[in-house]
C-alpha positions in Angstrom: -25.8 20.5 6.7 -23.0 20.1 9.4 -24.5 16.7 10.4 -24.3 15.7 6.7 -20.7 16.8 6.3 -19.6 15.1 9.7 -21.2 12.0 8.4 -19.4 12.0 5.1 -16.1 12.8 6.7 -16.3 9.9 9.1 -17.5 7.5 6.3 -14.3 8.5 4.3 -12.2 8.0 7.3 -13.6 4.5 8.0 -13.0 3.8 4.3 -9.5 4.9 4.5 -8.8 2.8 7.6 -10.5 -0.3 6.2 -8.5 0.3 2.8 -5.2 0.5 4.6 -5.9 -2.7 6.5 -6.9 -4.5 3.4 -3.9 -3.3 1.5 -1.6 -4.4 4.6 -3.5 -7.9 4.5 -2.9 -8.2 0.8 0.8 -7.1 0.8 1.6 -9.4 3.6 0.0 -12.5 1.9 1.9 -11.7 -1.4 5.0 -11.3 0.6 4.7 -14.5 2.3 3.8 -16.3 -1.0 6.9 -14.9 -2.7 9.2 -15.6 0.4 8.2 -19.3 0.0 9.6 -19.6 -3.5 12.7 -17.3 -3.2 16.0 -18.6 -1.9 16.8 -17.6 1.5 19.2 -14.7 0.5 16.6 -13.0 -1.5 13.9 -13.0 1.0 11.4 -9.9 0.9 11.3 -7.8 3.9 8.0 -6.1 4.9 9.4 -2.5 4.3 12.4 -1.3 2.2 15.9 -1.6 3.8 16.8 1.3 5.8 19.1 4.1 4.3 22.7 3.7 4.3 23.6 7.4 4.4 22.0 10.6 5.7 21.6 11.8 1.9 19.4 8.7 1.2 17.4 9.4 4.6 16.7 12.9 3.4 16.0 12.3 -0.1 14.1 8.8 -0.4 13.1 8.7 -4.0 12.9 5.0 -4.6 10.1 3.8 -2.1 7.8 3.0 -5.0 10.6 1.2 -6.7 10.7 -1.4 -3.9 7.0 -2.1 -4.2 7.2 -2.6 -8.0 10.2 -4.8 -7.9 8.2 -7.0 -5.3 5.3 -6.9 -7.7 7.4 -8.0 -10.7 9.0 -10.7 -8.7 5.5 -12.1 -7.6 4.3 -11.7 -11.1 7.4 -13.9 -12.4 6.6 -16.8 -9.9 2.8 -16.4 -9.9 1.8 -15.3 -13.4 -2.0 -16.1 -13.1 -2.6 -14.8 -9.6 -5.1 -11.8 -9.4 -3.3 -10.6 -6.0 -1.2 -7.8 -7.6 -4.2 -6.5 -9.4 -6.0 -6.6 -6.1 -3.1 -4.7 -4.5 -3.2 -2.0 -7.2 -6.8 -1.6 -7.3 -6.9 -1.3 -3.4 -4.3 1.3 -3.4 -6.0 3.4 -6.0 -9.2 3.1 -4.0 -7.3 3.9 -0.9 -5.9 7.0 -2.4 -9.1 8.3 -3.7 -11.0 7.8 -0.3 -7.9 9.4 1.4 -8.3 12.5 -1.0 -12.2 12.5 -0.3 -11.4 12.5 3.5 -9.2 15.4 3.1 -11.5 17.3 1.1 -14.5 16.6 3.1 -12.6 17.9 6.3 -11.5 21.1 4.9 -14.1 23.1 6.5 -13.5 21.9 9.8 
């Protein structure tokens, strides 16, 4: 039984790593395509801007807002692209695999 549990745990860990890599690749591709059409002052960074105060550092509540803003801008310039759907689907799958990895490792 321990062998099966370990195999499931390592399989879920591998799924999390591969899923995170595919998310990063898709995000970078989407960011590069968006930066090609945006003016130079509106270029999209890989990560949200750094906080301006200590309060923003402690209570960062708008991390998801940055991603949604980029997705909206991408949809505006590339309305027929399926890349945002792939990123969203990959994120959901990654979260489910991460939860399964945590659940399968509870007994360790």
